[in-house]
N, C-alpha and C positions, 0 to 999 in steps of 0.2 A: 504494500500500500504506500502511496506517496505521502509526503509530509502534509499535504493539504487536508488529509483526514476526511475527504468527502468522496462520494461516489459520483457517477456521471449525471445523476439527477440533482446533484447539489445538496444532498442531505448528509448529515453527520454520520461518519462511519468509524470514528475513533472517539473514545471518551475524552471529555475535557480534562486538562491537567488541574490539579488542586491549586496551583499557583503559577505565575509567570512574572518575570521581571518587567516585561513590557506588554501591556494589553492594548490592542488597537480595536476600537469599536467603529465598524463601518468599512466595507470592502469596495469603495469606489476608488477613483484614481488617487486620491490623497492617502487613503488607508493603505492601498497596495504599494504606492511609492514610498511611504514612510516605513512600512514593514521591510521592504527590500533594502532600503538604504541603511536602516538600523542594523539588519542582519549582516550586510556587507561590511559596514564599518566595524561592528563588533569583531568579526572575523579578522579584518585587516589589522586591528589594534591588538588582537590577541586577548581581548577582555571578555569574550563571550562568543555566541553563535546565533544562528537563526532559531535554535531550539529555545532561546530565551524570549522569543517574540511570538505572541499569540494574536492572531487576527480573527475577530468575530463578525459575522454578518447574519442578519436575521433571515436572509434569503440565500444569496450567493454573490460572489464578486461581480460588480457591474450591474446589479439589479436595480439601482436607482438612476439618478440623472446621468451618471457616467455612461450607462449602457444605451441611452437614447439621445445623447448629445449630437449636435450637428458635426462636431469634431474639428472645428476651426482652431488653428494655432496662430494667434496674432498678437501684436503688441501695440495696437492703436488705442492708447489710453491717455486721457488728460491727467490722470493721477500718476505723476512721474515716478514715485517709488515702485510702481508695478513694473516698470521697464526692466529693472534689475532682476525681478522675479522671473520674467519671461526669458531673459538672457540665460539664467541658470536652467530654465526649463528646456530651452532648445538644446543645451548640452545633454540633458537627459534623453530627449527624443532621439538625438543622434548617437547615443550610446549603442543602440542597435535599431536603426530606423526600419529595417525589414521586419524584425520581430514585433515592433510596436506599430507597424503599418503607417509610418510617417511619410507623407508626400511633401517634400520641401519645395513646393511650387511657387512660393511667395504669396504676398497678400497686397492687394491694391485697394486703397481707400480714396474716395472722391468727395470733395466738398465744394462749397461756393466761395465767392470772394471774401465774404465776411468771416470765413474760417481760416484764411491764410495765416494769420498770426498764431492761431492755435496749432496749426500744422508745423509751423516753424519751431515752436516751442517743443512739440513732441519729437521732432527730428533731432533737435539739439540734445534732448534728454536721452533718446535712444542711443545716439552716438557716444554719449558720455559713459555708457556701460558696455560699449562694443557691439551694439545691435545695429547693423548697417541698414540704411534706408536711403532712397533717393526721392527728392521732392521736385515736382514740376508745377509751374504756375502759368496761367493764361493759355495762350495758343500752344505753348510747349506741352502743357498738360493734356490738351485735347489731341495733339499730334501723337503723344505717347500712347494714349488709349487706343487711337486708331491703328497704331502700329501693332498692338497686341490683338485687338478685335477690329478688323476693317469695317464691320457693319455697325460700329458703336455710334450711338446718337448722344451728343454731349449735353444738350439742354443748357442748364446754367452752371455746369461744372467749370471751376476756375483753378482748382488746386488738386493735386494728386500726390499721394505718398505711396511709394513702392517699397515694402519690407521684403528684402531678399531672403531672410532667414526663416520666414514664416511659411505656413502651408496648412495642411489638415491631416487628420488620421482617421482611419476606420475604427469605430468605437469597440466592436467585438474583438478585433485584432489587438487593439491596445490593452483591453482587459486580459485577454489570453497571454499577451506578452509580459505584462507586469506580474500576472500570477505565476508564469513560468520563472521569472527572476526570483520571486519569493521562494518558490519551491527549490530552485537551484541552490539557494543559500539556507535552506532548511527551516524556513518560517512555518509555524503551525497555523494552518487556516482551518477554521471550523465554520461551515455554512449551516444555515437552518438553526442558528443559535441566537435568540433574541435577548438583548440586555434589557432587563426590566427594572433595574434600580442599582443603587450604589450604597455600600456601607461606608459612612463617613465618620471618622473618629479623630478627634483632635484637629479638625479642619482639613484632614487628608482622606482620600479614598483608600480604604484598606482592602476592599474586595468589590468585585463586580457580581451582581446578582443576575443570573441568566435563566432562561427557560430550561436549561439542562444542569442547573446547579451553580454553586458559588465558586468563583475563582479569585483567590488572593492575588493582589497586584502591587508591584512597587511603583510603577508609573502607568498612567492611563492616557491614551490619546483618543480624542473625539474627532472623528472624520465622517460626519453623519449627513451632510447635505441638508435635504429638506426635513430630516428628522432631528436636526440639531436643536430647535426650540424645545422639543419635548424633553430632551436630555438635559438641557440647560435648566429647565424647570425642576427636573428630578433632583438636581444638585442644589436647589434652593436659591438660584441666582435671580436677579430682578428682571421682570418682564418689561419694565419701563425704566428709562434713564433720563437724566438731565444732560443734554448734549451741548457742548461748546465747540464752535467752529473756528478755524484759523482766521476767518475774516471778521471775527468779533461777534457774529450772531450767536444766539443761544435759543435752544428749544427745550422747554420743560416737559417732563413726562412723555418723552418720545418712545414709541414702541421699539423694543430691542430687536424684534424680528418682524419683517413684512414679507408676505408671500406674493410672488408674481407668477402669472401663468405664461409659459413660453409659447411662442408662435413660430413653428417650423413645419416644413413639409417637403414633399418631393413632386417633381414634374417630369413626366416621360419626355425624352427627346432623343431621337435616333441619329441626330446630326452627322458625325459625332461632335461633341462640344470640345473644340480645340482652338489654339491660337492660330495666327496666320501661317506660322511655320509648322503646324501639326503637333504642337506640344500640349500637354495637360495645362490648362490656364491657371494663373494665380486665383486664389479666392478673391472675389470682388465684393467690396463694401461701398455703398453709396448712401451718403447722408446729406440731404439738401433741405435746409430748414425753411426755405422760402419758395419751394417748387411743389405745387400740388400734384397728386396722382389722380388721373382721370380714367374711369372705366371706358375702355375702347368700344364696348358694345352699347352702353347706354348714354355715354357722355357725362355721367354724374361724377362728382368729386368723391373719391374714396377716402382721401385724407389731404390735409393742407401741407403736408411735407413728405419727403422721401426718407425712409430708413429701411434699407434692405441689404441682404447679403446672400450670395450664392456661390456654389462650386459644383464640380462634378459629383454626381451621386455615388454612394459607396455601397455598403453591405445591404441596406434595406430596400434595394431596388433589384428586381429580377431581370431588368433589361436597362439599357443606357438611359440616363436621365440626369436631372439637376436636383440638388438638395440645397435648401436655403431657408431664410427666416426673416422676421421683422421685429419691431419693437414689442417686448412682452407687455402684458396687461396686469396692472396692479390689482391684487385681491384684498389685501389688508393683513392685519395681524393674526387672523385665524383662517385655517383652511383644512380640508379633509385630505390628509396626506395619503391615507390608505383607501382603496388600493392605489398604488402609485402609477403614474405615467399613462400609457395607452389604455389601461384597464379602468381608469377613473372617468365615469360619464360626465362629471362636472367640469372638467378642465381640458376639453378637446378644442383644438384649432378648428374653426368652422368655415363655412362658405365665404364669409367676409375676408378671411385671411387668404383663401385661395384666389379670390378676385384680386386682392391687393398685390400679392407677390407676382402673379402672372401678368397683371397690368404693368408692374414695374419692369419686369423682364422685357416685355414687348416695347416698353417706353425707351429702353436704352440699347437694345440690340434688335436689328431687323429680323434676325433669324428666329426670334421668339415671338414675333407678332402673331396674334391669334392662337396662342398656346393654351388658353384657359381650358379647353376640353381635354388636354393632356395631363391636367393635374391629377396626381395619384390619390384617388378617393379612398382613404383609409383613416384609422384612428391615429391622431397625432396629439399626444397630451403629455404634459410634464409641468411641474411647478418647482420653484426654488425659494429658499429662505434667504432674504437679504438683510444686511446689518443696518444700523441707524443711518450711516452715511454711504451705504451701498458699496463699501470697500471691504475686503477681507479683514477678519480678525484672526491673527495667528499668534497665540500667546498662552502662557500659563494662566488658568482661571482658578486653580487651587494649587497649593504647593507641589502636588504631584499629578495634576491633570492638565494636559496640554490640548488646546482646541485649535483645529484648523476649520474655521468657518469662512468659506470662500466667497460668500455672497453671490453665488452662482457664476463666478468667473472661472470655475474650477478645471474643466477638462484639460485645457491647454497648460495648466500650471503644474506639470509633473515635477518641477524643481522645488516645490514647497516641501515635499517629503524629504528631499536631499538636504535642504537647509535646516529643517526641523530636527532631523537625525543628528546633524552636526551640533546644533545648539544644545540638545539634550545630553549628548555624550560628552561634550566639552564643558558642560555646566556653566556656560557663559553666553551672553547674547550674541546673535549673528547680526551684523549691521544691516543686511538686506531685509531682515524681519522686523527690526526695531520700529519702523513707521506704522506697523500693523498691530501694535500693542493695544490691548483693551483699554488701558488707562487714558488713551488719547481723548476719549469722550469727556472725562472729567477734567482734563488738562487744557481744554479749549483748543485741541489740535485735531478735531475731526476734519475729514476731507470735505471739499465742496463748501456748501453754504446751507444755512437753515432753510433757504428757499429753493434748494436743488431737488428735483424730483426724477431726474434721469436714473435708471437702474444701473447703467454701465457707464462709469465716468473715468 
């Protein structure tokens, strides 16, 4: 039997150990990456092995948001400290790009004239951490886009950023690859084991209570995605905070967690979808704040702005096509997490999303005009738990409990597990993680502003 302790149906086939030095709750990209890097570092340092690391998931690795993510790996963020996290993450993706299914095709983002200054700042920040990108403005931007896609229709695009290190990955292949790395280093993975509570003594967690018994733990890692709010509450942490922002604004009694519904789907296209020279195109992201999206069939306005991204389809399509998404929809502080994803009737992307994304595709590329009938009609559902400033919290929340709350930025950030393993084993802060400390909310160092409502900043 493998170290995973699970059979092909993802059920427990080995008894839980009575104790483990490191217990990781959640088998998404962060839990798997943290487990792998902990085990690898323990072995390298000669201070332990993967046998000291226990990963628990109530279903199986990749059963949450990781398994249904669009799979984009990009670094287009106004929150500059995130750029260093993505630089570390690209190194992880390139540790074994074939195993992880990483396609380093690049990422092209497009904006209007009023976004040029933001793009300049993003490019400078990316360059400062070694994340190479090229910026084009005005006619040069439009010529660049036409060089990649000759049928591109530019509308109000005035600035383009081309991230050469970015791309996308197939989610199932990524989960399988990360699981394989965990098993290679001897991590104990137990699927079908639900964590139901925590024994807290003297301010520390001494044991994890599960559906299959108690496990004593020295250090606990929470990597729970949409389930994080429930476990936060189990630990007696506050569900509302007074949040101070770096711009001086302050919001009292702000929800610690806000759920958003994701809007993603697939469109059949037998094209094939390639660049002018026959290559797999970069991921395309278009955000035009002053350009409306018009339904080509009815002439009605679907939205007063453009926010869309797409790429070649991957595992979830049985024939060639495009996979993409738009702006998520805010739900609020409460949501029904179970059943998760496509099985949840409440949180499915509906016909309005299909109208919107196909209208956007035809709006910007001639090849996609009239593509609405080719939208893949299937269930597309998923929700994420966002933090008060919509930026990850990566920090100790009790003396021996470390939380990776990615605020739904997660799939691309494989480097978080690498950095977290280093911080925990070195027993000292890692500079790249310091901006994401939980105390920033009380210190007046939250990101954005009290009036910011964008989920991805």
